[in-house]
N, C-alpha and C positions, 0 to 999 in steps of 0.2 A: 558503409556505415562503420564497419569494424576498424578500418584504417583511420577514419576521422576520430573514432573513440580512443585510439591510442594516444592522440595528442590533445584532444579537447573533450570536455564532458558533454555528451550529446544524448538525446533520447528520441525515439521514434514516436511521433504523435499521430501516426496513421496518415491516411490520404486527406489532403486539404480540401475544404469546401470553398474557401476564399483565400486569396493571396494578393497583397498590394492593391486592394480595391477591385479585384477581378473575381467573378464567380467561376468556379472550375467544376465541370461536369464530364464524367467519363461514360461513354456508352459505345458498344459495338467496336471496341478497339480504337476508338478515337477520343481525343481530348478536346472539349469545347470550352473556350474562354469567352466570357461576356462581361461587359461593363454597364449593363442596362440599369443598374441601381444608381449610376452616376449621371444619367441623361435626364435633363429637365424638360 
């Protein structure tokens, strides 16, 4: 983050809950991705 901040204006928004339509959940050292909101 520090290296990026030298060239670009960036800010830490914390851990994401969603990204590109995927739900993101972290538990027990694993990352779970889900697109269940997009299933008809």
